[in-house]
C-alpha positions in Angstrom: 0.0 0.0 0.0 1.4 3.4 -0.9 2.1 6.0 1.7 0.0 9.1 1.4 1.6 12.5 0.6 0.6 14.0 3.9 2.0 11.1 6.0 5.7 11.3 6.5 7.6 8.3 7.8 10.2 8.9 10.6 13.1 6.6 11.2 13.8 5.8 14.9 16.5 8.0 16.5 18.8 6.3 19.0 19.2 7.8 22.5 23.0 7.7 22.1 22.9 10.0 19.2 20.7 12.5 21.0 23.0 12.6 24.1 26.1 13.0 22.1 24.6 15.9 20.1 23.5 17.7 23.4 27.0 17.2 24.8 28.6 18.7 21.7 26.3 21.7 21.9 27.1 22.4 25.5 30.8 22.0 25.0 30.6 24.5 22.2 28.7 26.9 24.4 31.3 26.6 27.2 34.1 27.3 24.7 32.3 30.4 23.4 31.6 31.9 26.9 34.4 32.5 29.3 33.7 32.6 33.1 33.1 36.0 34.5 34.7 36.4 38.0 32.3 39.1 39.1 29.3 37.0 38.2 30.7 34.1 40.1 31.4 36.3 43.2 27.9 37.6 43.1 26.5 34.2 42.8 28.4 33.1 45.9 27.2 36.1 47.9 23.6 35.3 47.0 24.2 31.7 48.0 25.6 32.8 51.4 22.7 35.1 51.9 20.2 32.3 51.3 22.2 29.9 53.6 22.2 32.6 56.3 18.5 33.2 55.9 17.5 29.7 56.2 20.0 29.0 59.0 17.9 31.4 61.3 15.0 29.0 60.8 16.9 26.0 61.9 16.0 24.6 65.4 18.5 26.1 67.9 18.8 27.0 71.5 20.7 30.1 72.4 21.8 31.1 75.8 23.0 34.4 77.3 25.5 34.1 80.2 26.5 36.7 82.7 29.8 35.0 83.4 31.4 31.8 82.1 29.5 29.8 84.7 26.4 28.1 83.1 24.4 28.8 86.4 24.6 32.5 85.5 22.3 32.2 82.5 20.3 35.4 82.1 18.3 34.6 78.9 17.1 31.6 77.0 16.0 31.7 73.4 14.5 28.5 71.9 13.8 28.8 68.2 12.0 26.4 65.9 12.4 23.6 68.4 9.2 21.8 69.2 8.6 21.8 73.0 7.2 18.3 73.8 6.5 16.9 77.2 10.0 15.5 77.6 11.6 18.8 76.8 9.3 20.6 79.3 10.2 18.0 82.0 13.9 18.9 81.4 13.1 22.6 81.7 11.2 22.0 84.9 14.4 20.6 86.5 16.9 22.9 85.0 15.1 26.4 85.2 14.8 26.5 89.1 18.5 26.2 89.4 19.2 29.3 87.3 18.8 32.1 89.8 19.9 34.7 87.4 17.4 33.9 84.6 15.5 37.0 83.6 14.1 36.2 80.2 12.6 33.3 78.2 11.9 33.6 74.5 10.0 30.8 72.6 9.7 31.4 68.9 7.6 28.9 66.8 8.2 26.0 69.3 4.7 24.4 68.5 3.1 25.2 71.9 -0.3 23.8 72.7 -2.8 24.7 75.4 -1.7 21.8 77.5 2.1 22.6 77.1 1.3 26.2 77.9 -0.2 25.1 81.2 3.0 23.1 82.0 5.1 26.1 81.2 3.0 28.4 83.4 3.5 25.9 86.3 7.3 26.2 85.9 7.4 30.0 85.9 6.9 30.4 89.7 10.0 28.4 90.3 12.1 31.1 88.6 12.1 34.0 91.1 13.9 36.6 88.9 12.1 35.7 85.6 10.4 38.9 84.4 10.2 38.6 80.6 8.3 35.9 78.6 8.1 36.0 74.8 5.8 33.5 73.0 5.8 34.5 69.4 4.5 32.4 66.5 2.7 30.0 68.7 -1.1 30.1 68.0 -3.3 28.3 70.4 -6.7 26.9 69.4 -8.2 27.3 72.9 -6.9 30.9 73.4 -5.2 30.3 76.7 -2.8 33.3 76.6 -4.7 35.0 79.3 -3.6 32.5 81.9 -0.1 34.1 81.7 -1.2 37.3 83.2 -3.5 36.2 86.0 -3.7 37.9 89.3 -1.0 35.7 90.8 1.4 36.2 87.9 4.9 37.7 88.5 5.7 38.5 84.9 6.4 42.2 84.0 6.8 41.9 80.2 4.9 39.6 77.9 5.2 39.5 74.1 2.5 37.6 72.1 3.2 38.7 68.5 2.0 36.8 65.6 -0.1 34.4 67.4 -3.4 34.6 65.4 -5.0 36.2 68.5 -8.6 37.3 67.7 -11.2 39.3 69.6 -12.3 36.3 71.7 -8.8 35.8 73.0 -8.3 39.5 73.6 -11.5 39.6 75.6 -10.0 37.0 78.0 -6.8 39.1 78.2 -8.7 42.2 79.0 -10.6 40.4 81.8 -7.1 39.2 83.1 -5.9 42.8 83.1 -8.6 44.0 85.5 -12.2 43.2 86.5 -14.4 44.6 89.2 -12.8 42.6 92.1 -9.5 41.5 90.6 -6.5 43.2 88.7 -3.0 42.3 87.5 -0.5 44.3 89.6 2.8 43.2 88.1 2.5 43.4 84.2 4.3 46.4 82.8 4.2 45.9 79.1 2.3 43.6 76.6 2.9 43.3 72.9 -0.1 42.2 70.9 1.2 43.2 67.4 0.6 41.2 64.2 -2.6 39.6 65.3 -6.2 39.8 64.1 -7.6 42.3 66.7 -10.5 44.5 65.6 -12.6 47.1 67.2 -14.4 44.6 69.5 -11.0 43.4 70.8 -9.9 47.0 71.3 -13.0 47.7 73.3 -12.2 44.6 75.5 -8.7 45.9 76.2 -10.1 49.4 77.0 -12.4 47.7 79.6 -9.4 46.0 81.1 -7.5 49.2 81.3 -10.3 51.0 83.2 -9.3 49.6 86.6 -5.7 48.5 85.8 -2.9 50.7 87.2 0.2 48.7 86.5 0.4 48.5 82.7 2.7 51.1 81.2 3.1 50.0 77.5 0.6 48.5 75.1 1.5 47.6 71.6 -1.3 46.9 69.1 0.5 47.6 65.7 -0.4 45.7 62.6 -3.9 44.8 63.6 -7.3 45.7 62.2 -8.5 48.4 64.8 -10.7 51.2 63.2 -12.3 54.3 64.6 -14.6 52.5 67.1 -11.7 50.8 68.9 -9.7 54.0 68.8 -12.6 55.9 70.5 -12.9 53.1 73.3 -9.1 53.4 73.9 -9.1 57.2 74.0 -12.1 57.3 76.3 -10.5 55.4 79.2 -7.4 57.7 78.9 -9.5 60.7 79.8 -12.0 61.2 82.6 -14.8 58.6 82.1 -18.1 57.9 83.9 -18.5 54.9 86.1 -21.1 52.3 85.2 -23.8 51.4 87.8 -22.0 48.2 88.9 -18.8 50.2 89.4 -20.6 53.0 91.4 -22.1 50.2 93.7 -18.7 48.7 94.1 -17.2 52.0 94.8 -19.7 52.7 97.7 -19.0 49.3 99.2 -15.2 50.0 99.2 -15.8 53.4 100.7 -17.9 51.9 103.5 -15.3 49.3 104.2 -12.5 51.7 104.3 -14.5 53.8 106.7 -15.2 50.9 109.0 -11.5 50.0 109.1 -10.5 53.5 109.9 -12.9 53.5 112.8 -11.6 50.2 114.1 -8.1 51.6 114.0 -9.0 54.8 115.9 -8.9 53.3 119.5 -5.7 51.6 118.7 -4.2 54.8 117.5 -5.3 56.7 120.7 -3.7 54.0 122.9 -0.5 54.2 120.9 -0.5 58.1 121.4 -1.0 57.6 125.1 1.8 55.1 125.5 4.2 57.0 123.3 5.0 59.5 126.0 8.1 61.9 125.8 11.2 60.6 127.5 11.1 63.6 130.1 7.9 62.2 131.5 9.5 59.5 133.6 7.7 57.2 136.1 8.0 57.6 139.9 10.2 54.6 140.2 12.7 56.0 137.7 12.6 59.3 139.7 13.3 57.4 142.9 16.3 55.7 141.2 17.6 58.9 139.9 17.5 60.7 143.2 20.7 59.1 144.7 22.5 60.0 141.4 21.5 63.7 141.7 22.4 63.6 145.5 25.8 62.3 144.5 26.3 64.9 141.7 25.5 67.7 144.2 27.8 66.3 146.9 30.5 65.9 144.3 29.9 69.5 143.1 30.3 70.8 146.6 33.5 68.7 147.1 34.9 70.2 143.9 34.2 73.7 145.1 36.0 73.1 148.4 39.0 71.6 146.6 39.1 74.5 144.3 39.2 76.9 147.2 42.0 75.1 148.9 44.0 75.2 145.8 43.5 78.8 145.5 44.9 79.3 149.0 48.1 77.7 147.9 50.0 74.5 148.8 50.6 75.8 152.3 49.0 72.9 154.0 50.6 69.6 152.9 47.4 67.5 153.2 45.6 69.5 150.5 46.6 67.2 147.6 46.0 63.9 149.2 42.5 65.2 150.3 41.6 66.2 146.7 42.6 62.8 145.5 40.5 61.0 148.1 37.5 63.2 147.1 37.9 62.3 143.4 38.2 58.6 144.2 35.1 58.8 146.4 33.3 60.6 143.5 34.1 57.8 141.1 32.9 55.1 143.4 29.6 56.9 144.0 29.0 57.2 140.1 29.8 53.5 139.6 27.3 52.5 142.3 24.6 54.8 140.8 25.1 53.4 137.3 24.8 49.7 138.7 21.5 50.8 140.5 19.9 52.3 137.4 19.0 50.0 134.4 20.5 50.6 131.0 17.5 52.3 129.3 16.9 54.6 132.3 20.6 55.6 132.2 20.1 56.8 128.7 17.0 58.6 129.9 18.9 60.2 132.8 21.6 61.4 130.4 19.1 63.2 128.3 19.5 61.0 125.2 16.2 59.1 125.5 14.3 61.7 123.4 16.9 61.4 120.5 16.7 57.5 120.4 13.0 57.9 120.4 13.1 60.2 117.4 15.4 57.8 115.7 13.1 55.0 116.2 10.1 57.0 115.0 12.1 58.0 111.9 13.0 54.4 111.1 9.4 53.4 111.4 8.3 56.3 109.0 10.9 55.2 106.5 9.7 51.6 106.7 6.1 52.8 106.2 7.2 55.0 103.3 9.1 52.1 101.7 6.1 49.8 101.9 3.4 52.3 100.7 4.5 52.2 97.0 4.0 48.4 97.0 0.4 48.8 98.2 -1.7 49.7 95.1 -4.9 51.6 95.9 -8.0 50.4 94.2 -8.8 52.8 91.2 -12.4 53.0 92.4 -11.2 54.8 95.5 -9.5 57.5 93.4 -10.7 61.1 93.9 -13.9 61.2 91.7 -15.9 64.1 90.3 -19.7 64.3 90.4 -21.2 65.8 87.3 -24.6 65.5 85.7 -25.7 62.8 88.2 -22.6 60.7 87.2 -19.3 59.7 88.9 -16.2 60.5 86.9 -12.8 59.0 87.5 -9.7 60.9 86.3 -9.0 58.1 83.8 -6.0 55.9 83.3 -2.9 58.1 83.4 -0.6 55.2 84.1 -0.3 54.0 80.6 2.5 56.0 79.0 3.0 54.3 75.6 0.4 53.3 73.1 1.4 51.9 69.7 -1.3 51.8 67.1 0.8 51.7 64.0 -0.6 50.3 60.7 -4.3 49.8 61.7 -7.4 51.3 60.1 -7.8 54.5 62.0 -9.2 57.5 60.1 -9.5 61.2 60.9 -12.4 60.4 63.4 -10.2 58.2 65.5 -7.5 61.0 65.4 -9.8 63.6 66.8 -10.7 61.3 69.8 -7.0 61.0 70.6 -6.4 64.7 70.2 -9.1 65.4 72.8 -7.5 62.9 75.1 -4.1 64.3 74.7 -5.3 67.9 75.3 -7.1 66.8 78.5 -4.0 65.2 79.8 -1.9 68.2 79.0 -4.3 70.5 80.8 -4.9 68.4 83.9 -1.4 66.9 84.1 0.2 66.7 87.6 3.2 68.5 88.7 6.5 66.8 87.9 7.3 64.0 90.3 3.7 63.9 91.7 1.4 61.2 90.4 1.2 59.5 86.9 1.9 61.8 84.0 -0.3 60.2 81.3 0.7 59.3 77.7 4.3 60.1 76.9 4.3 58.3 73.5 1.5 57.9 71.0 2.3 56.1 67.7 -0.4 56.4 65.1 1.5 56.4 61.9 0.6 54.6 58.7 -3.2 54.4 59.3 -6.1 55.4 57.0 -5.6 59.2 57.2 -3.8 61.5 54.8 -0.1 62.3 55.6 -1.0 66.0 55.7 -3.7 65.6 58.3 -3.8 68.6 60.6 -5.2 66.6 63.6 -2.2 64.2 63.4 0.2 67.2 63.2 -1.4 68.7 66.2 -1.1 65.4 68.2 2.6 65.1 67.2 3.0 68.8 68.4 1.6 68.1 71.8 3.4 64.8 72.2 6.8 65.9 71.2 7.7 67.7 74.4 6.4 64.8 76.4 8.3 62.1 74.5 11.4 61.2 76.6 13.1 59.7 73.5 14.7 61.8 70.7 12.9 62.0 67.4 15.6 60.1 65.4 15.3 57.1 67.8 11.5 57.2 67.5 11.5 57.3 63.7 14.0 54.4 63.5 12.0 52.4 65.9 8.8 52.9 64.0 10.4 52.0 60.7 11.9 48.9 62.3 8.4 47.8 63.6 6.8 48.3 60.3 9.4 46.3 58.5 9.1 43.3 60.6 
């Protein structure tokens, strides 16, 4: 049968022929192109950068030591190393021996809700531990609030990039403060790079109503809009108490008045017993009478001896008589000292009042040293009654609020401007009471860069900011680039 014109017959091509042909083409290409040293060096640099980048993600454990002794470990950084039950058991035995340990950082270690509870049980065994960073460890049951309970001793907590939503933040806000309980040790918390919206910001604002320990709150790179900004700005200015809070305030005031009345009789008895050292008892006066008589007799003998010395050494028995008088005086003083107890001797010498003052001063210093540790309930702060409502001065303890890269518009800026102006007008004198916000970061939100409201906020906050402007800009750029 003849082959049609449109059908072409193809002979089979061997694989050896194809490979040899490709090898010849590649050899010719190599001969034509000479290697460029600059290109090779650039390729090596790129390779090193890639290796260094991926080396950061390798499971590692880094330790910072104060001295060469391993027991002086100050910080532990565990990165990309899954913390299982065996690993937590090892930490439970090792961490209590590290008395200098101050910080633990766990980055993407695969924490679960159960392993977090095990970690929380280990923390009280580390007396100097103040910083805990758990970043890149999302928890399905949202158990992060257990880190900052009322009994927590942590001062700094970082929970960045943990997929924290509004439900988890609601639990964190309740842990910060409620009507009867409040965290009194947490100084800063970082909740950046999460999924917090206006509802979560409102929960945090409720937690800050009665919290007077938190100084720094970072909420950058979230989804907070104007409603959340209004809630946060509201608690930083004078705000009205709710009905439940007013009832609790009355209960606390009655309880305080009752305790003050119970202490009044005790204070009166303390005042009566705290008599001056000059008001001595009759027994002390009786014991002091021989001493006074001895002093009077000794004074008379001194005068007689002085008169005999003025007459001159005519009589040879003058000097021996004076020596005998001095010896008799010493014996009388010794006997008087033995008869009077040690405390009464100090009182007789006139030093009793000074020692009493010193004791009182030491007691006052001890009370003054203990007073800062006792945190007063915010509901007992000086309130203002206006329009049938009770207004508290607001949270003036928070000094740093970071809201970079959220969804705040001009409306939210106006709320913060009002708060900043009120804090500037009603600010306390230097060194007396909390000063209010010192730093407010609102950059890169949904408002124009030439916003007058934002410029006015920066104008008011610049004199209050303790950090220089260059440091502030560099820090904000670093936060936004992470």
